[in-house]
N, C-alpha and C positions, 0 to 999 in steps of 0.2 A: 576471533570470530566476530563478524558484524552482528548488529541487532537483528537484521533480516535473516541471517543464517541461523542465529540462535532460535528465532521464532519458528523457522521451518523445521529445525531439528526437534524442538519441543513438540510441535504439532505431529510430526511423524511418530515420535515416541509415545505421545499421549493417545494416538489412534490405535496403537498395536493391541490386538485382541487374540492373537494366536491363529492357529494352534501352535503349541510348542512355546519355546522361549526365544526371544529376540536378543541376540548378542551383538553389541555395537562396540567396535574398537576405535578409540579416538585419542586425542591429546588432552593433557591436563587443562589447558585453557578452555576447551570446549566443555569439559565436565564441570569446571568451576562456573562457567557462564550459565549452565543449565541447572546446577544444584547448589552453588555457593560453597561446595566442598573443594578443598585443595588436596587432591589425592597424592600419595607418595608414588614414586616410580613403580610401575607394574601393579599398582593397587586397583582393584575393581570396585565399582559402586553399583549396588543393586537397587533398582528403582521399580516403582509400581505407578502406573498412571492413575490419577484420581478422576472422579466424575466431573470435576470442574476444569479439567484440562491441565492441572498442575501435575508435577512429578513428585511422588513421595519417596524419600530415601528410606529404604528398609535396612540398609547396612552396608558394610564394606567387606571386601575379601582381600586379605593380605597374602602375598605369595610366600 
């Protein structure tokens, strides 16, 4: 994922306010670029946008 794509993805996720829950399915390289987490295959990462535009990792979901 390029820096520009990562910035666009971070902006989209940071702006989400619902209603409901936003579920995004992507690849490990994208999750790592956005969070610094290296997820296992099929592992989910739960995020919450912060007021400063960053993404707070709330936890992971293992299949």
